[in-house]
C-alpha positions as CSV (number, residue, x, y, z in Angstrom):
1,M,33.9,18.6,57.7
2,T,36.7,17.0,56.4
3,H,39.5,15.4,59.2
4,M,42.3,13.4,58.8
5,Q,42.8,9.8,59.8
6,L,45.9,8.3,61.3
7,V,46.4,4.9,59.6
8,Q,49.9,4.2,60.1
9,E,53.3,5.7,61.5
10,Q,56.7,4.6,61.4
11,R,59.9,6.3,63.4
12,G,62.9,6.4,61.9
13,D,66.3,8.0,62.7
14,G,65.7,11.9,62.8
15,V,62.1,11.3,60.4
16,T,59.0,10.4,61.2
17,F,56.2,8.7,58.8
18,R,52.3,8.9,58.8
19,I,50.2,8.4,56.6
20,H,46.4,9.6,57.0
21,A,42.9,9.2,55.5
22,L,40.8,12.2,54.6
23,T,37.6,11.4,56.3
24,H,34.1,13.1,56.2
25,V,32.8,13.9,60.0
26,T,29.2,14.3,60.2
27,R,27.5,15.4,63.8
28,Y,24.3,15.2,65.2
29,S,22.5,15.4,68.2
30,V,21.8,12.5,70.2
31,G,18.8,12.4,73.3
32,T,16.9,15.1,74.8
33,D,19.9,16.6,76.2
34,G,21.8,17.9,73.5
35,D,24.7,15.1,73.6
36,L,26.4,15.2,70.2
37,A,27.9,12.3,68.3
38,E,29.6,12.0,65.1
39,T,30.3,9.6,62.2
40,R,33.3,9.3,60.2
41,V,33.7,8.2,56.7
42,M,36.8,7.1,54.6
43,D,36.2,9.2,51.7
44,G,39.3,7.3,49.5
45,R,42.1,9.9,49.8
46,F,44.9,9.7,51.5
47,T,48.2,12.1,52.2
48,V,51.8,11.9,53.7
49,E,53.3,13.2,56.2
50,A,56.7,13.5,57.2
51,E,58.2,15.0,60.3
52,L,61.8,15.8,60.1
53,H,63.7,16.0,63.6
54,G,67.2,17.5,61.8
55,S,67.1,15.2,59.2
56,G,65.9,15.0,55.0
57,V,63.3,13.4,52.7
58,L,63.3,13.3,48.9
59,L,60.0,13.8,47.3
60,E,58.5,12.9,44.3
61,P,58.2,16.0,41.7
62,G,54.7,17.6,42.0
63,A,53.6,15.5,45.7
64,F,54.5,18.8,48.0
65,Q,51.5,20.5,49.3
66,Y,52.8,22.6,52.4
67,S,55.3,22.1,54.8
68,H,55.5,23.8,58.7
69,G,58.8,24.8,60.8
70,T,62.1,25.3,59.7
71,I,62.2,23.5,56.7
72,S,64.4,24.4,53.5
73,A,64.2,22.9,50.0
74,N,66.3,22.7,47.0
75,V,65.9,20.8,44.0
76,E,68.6,17.9,43.9
77,Q,69.7,15.9,41.4
78,Q,70.0,12.1,42.1
79,A,72.2,9.6,40.5
80,K,73.2,9.7,37.1
81,G,71.0,7.5,35.0
82,G,68.2,7.6,37.8
83,F,64.7,8.8,36.8
84,L,61.8,9.4,39.0
85,S,58.6,8.1,36.8
86,R,57.0,12.0,36.9
87,A,60.0,13.5,35.7
88,I,61.0,12.2,33.0
89,A,57.8,11.5,30.5
90,T,59.5,8.2,28.8
91,A,61.4,5.7,30.3
92,G,64.8,4.0,29.9
93,T,66.3,7.7,28.5
94,G,69.4,7.5,30.8
95,E,68.5,11.2,31.4
96,S,68.9,12.2,35.2
97,A,66.3,13.2,37.3
98,F,65.7,15.7,39.9
99,A,63.8,15.6,43.1
100,T,62.7,18.3,45.7
101,R,65.0,17.7,48.4
102,F,63.4,18.9,52.2
103,T,65.4,19.6,55.6
104,G,65.2,21.2,58.7
105,Q,62.6,20.9,62.0
106,G,59.1,20.4,60.8
107,R,56.6,18.9,59.1
108,V,56.1,18.1,55.3
109,W,52.3,17.3,53.9
110,T,52.0,15.8,50.3
111,E,49.1,16.4,47.9
112,P,45.4,14.1,48.9
113,T,45.6,11.2,46.2
114,R,43.4,8.2,45.6
115,K,46.6,5.7,45.8
116,H,47.4,3.7,48.3
117,F,50.7,4.3,50.7
118,I,53.2,1.9,52.4
119,I,55.9,3.2,54.7
120,A,58.8,0.4,54.6
121,E,62.5,0.3,56.1
122,A,66.0,-0.8,54.3
123,S,68.7,-1.6,56.4
124,G,71.7,-0.7,53.5
125,A,72.9,-4.1,53.7
126,P,74.3,-5.5,50.6
127,G,71.6,-7.2,48.9
128,D,68.9,-5.0,50.5
129,E,68.4,-2.8,47.6
130,M,64.8,-2.9,46.1
131,I,64.1,-2.6,42.3
132,L,60.5,-0.6,42.2
133,D,57.7,-0.4,40.1
134,D,58.1,2.7,37.7
135,K,55.2,4.3,39.3
136,A,56.0,3.2,43.4
137,F,58.6,5.6,44.4
138,Y,56.6,8.8,46.6
139,M,59.1,9.4,49.3
140,A,62.0,8.4,51.0
141,Q,64.6,9.6,53.6
142,D,67.5,11.8,51.9
143,T,70.3,8.9,53.6
144,M,68.8,6.7,50.4
145,T,69.6,7.0,46.8
146,L,67.4,6.9,44.1
147,G,68.9,5.0,40.9
148,T,68.4,2.6,37.8
149,H,68.4,-1.1,37.5
150,T,69.1,-1.7,34.0
151,H,67.8,-5.0,32.3
152,T,70.9,-6.4,30.2
153,S,68.1,-8.8,28.6
154,I,66.5,-8.5,25.5
155,A,63.5,-9.6,27.2
156,G,63.9,-7.2,30.0
157,A,63.8,-4.5,27.4
158,L,60.6,-5.6,26.3
159,S,58.8,-6.1,29.7
160,G,56.1,-3.5,30.3
161,N,58.4,-1.3,32.7
162,G,61.0,-0.5,29.7
163,L,64.3,-1.1,30.1
164,R,65.4,0.6,33.3
165,Q,63.3,0.2,36.9
166,P,63.6,2.5,39.8
167,K,66.2,1.0,42.5
168,L,66.2,2.5,45.7
169,S,69.4,1.7,48.1
170,G,71.2,3.0,51.5
171,R,69.6,2.7,54.7
172,G,66.3,4.6,55.7
173,L,62.6,4.9,55.6
174,F,60.8,5.2,52.6
175,V,57.3,5.4,51.0
176,V,55.9,3.6,47.7
177,E,52.7,4.2,46.1
178,S,50.6,1.5,46.0
179,P,47.2,0.6,43.5
180,V,45.7,-1.7,46.3
181,P,45.5,-1.3,50.3
182,V,48.6,-2.3,52.1
183,S,46.4,-5.4,53.6
184,E,46.2,-6.4,49.6
185,V,49.7,-7.0,49.1
186,E,51.2,-10.1,49.2
187,V,54.8,-10.2,50.5
188,I,56.7,-13.3,49.6
189,E,59.9,-14.4,50.5
190,L,62.3,-16.8,48.8
191,G,64.9,-18.3,50.2
192,G,67.2,-19.6,47.1
193,K,65.7,-23.1,46.5
194,D,62.0,-21.7,45.0
195,S,61.2,-19.6,42.2
196,L,58.7,-17.6,41.5
197,I,56.7,-17.1,38.1
198,V,54.2,-14.0,38.1
199,D,52.9,-11.4,35.5
200,G,55.2,-8.1,36.0
201,D,52.3,-5.6,36.2
202,L,51.6,-7.1,39.5
203,M,55.3,-6.6,40.6
204,L,55.2,-3.5,43.3
205,M,58.7,-4.1,44.0
206,Y,61.7,-6.8,44.6
207,S,65.0,-7.4,45.9
208,A,68.0,-6.4,43.8
209,S,69.9,-9.7,45.2
210,L,66.6,-12.0,43.5
211,K,67.7,-13.2,39.5
212,V,65.1,-12.0,37.1
213,E,64.2,-12.8,34.0
214,L,61.5,-12.0,31.5
215,R,60.7,-14.5,29.0
216,P,57.5,-15.9,27.6
217,L,55.9,-18.3,29.7
218,V,56.1,-21.3,27.9
219,R,58.6,-22.2,25.3
220,G,57.9,-21.8,21.7
221,M,55.9,-19.4,19.3
222,R,53.1,-21.9,19.0
223,N,52.7,-22.5,22.4
224,A,52.8,-19.1,23.3
225,M,50.2,-18.0,21.2
226,R,48.3,-21.1,22.9
227,S,48.7,-19.9,26.3
228,G,47.7,-16.2,25.7
229,E,49.8,-15.4,28.1
230,G,52.8,-12.9,27.0
231,L,56.0,-12.1,29.1
232,V,56.4,-12.8,32.9
233,F,58.8,-12.7,35.5
234,M,60.5,-15.6,36.2
235,I,62.7,-15.0,39.6
236,S,64.9,-17.3,41.5
237,G,67.6,-16.4,44.3
238,A,67.0,-15.1,48.0
239,G,64.8,-12.1,48.6
240,T,61.6,-10.5,48.9
241,V,58.5,-9.9,46.2
242,F,55.9,-7.5,46.7
243,L,53.1,-8.1,45.0
244,T,49.3,-6.7,44.1
245,P,47.3,-9.6,42.8
246,T,44.1,-8.1,42.9
247,H,44.9,-4.7,40.9
248,R,44.4,-6.4,37.7
249,N,40.7,-7.9,38.9
250,L,40.0,-4.3,40.4
251,S,40.8,-2.7,37.2
252,A,39.0,-5.1,35.2
253,A,35.7,-4.3,37.1
254,T,35.9,-0.9,36.2
255,L,35.7,-1.6,32.3
């Protein structure tokens, strides 16, 4: 028997987001009186529930499973030049994208997946916009806008995330997909004096207020070849960076 176990919940203005883990439940008799006991084992899949109280949400195309209540849905074009990773096959095309917008009173459920999810909140203040990894966006309140951040340097165009990355702005709750559990996500606050150097594959999202440069870890072709490192993010300024430092290790273990 499969049940759902609540693992995270956050309430916002007109909407509540919940992340559920799917679990296998086994019931068995204990003692001589026929009392029942049960065991619950998570099967590695998760689903997101959005409970709407007159508000609305934007959902990644293809993620919808079902809704219950007085819910209306329509396809909505995002900001010009914006994109959703599953809506456009190649990043950096500059094409407009579409999201499914759900509004009304009721609940919206997403398809179970083995990806992990993180609920976050943006204040909408200047500089509080977030730049996301190409595959990170999943759901957001419709008070927010999903557009694009364009790397202006040549090094940025050569990064693993392509020339353009999703940029989430506005006030509200949002959900991102993560390759690792929230307990393994490292949050680093930069106050303007320190800098951060990181492999781009480990960047889940970061504040748009930060200055980010993509370049070789060491200067010079010979030194770069000796180091064995490719392009890295050189991050400075004031803001927040969300890293998934265990992601690469987990991937390597499966090879």
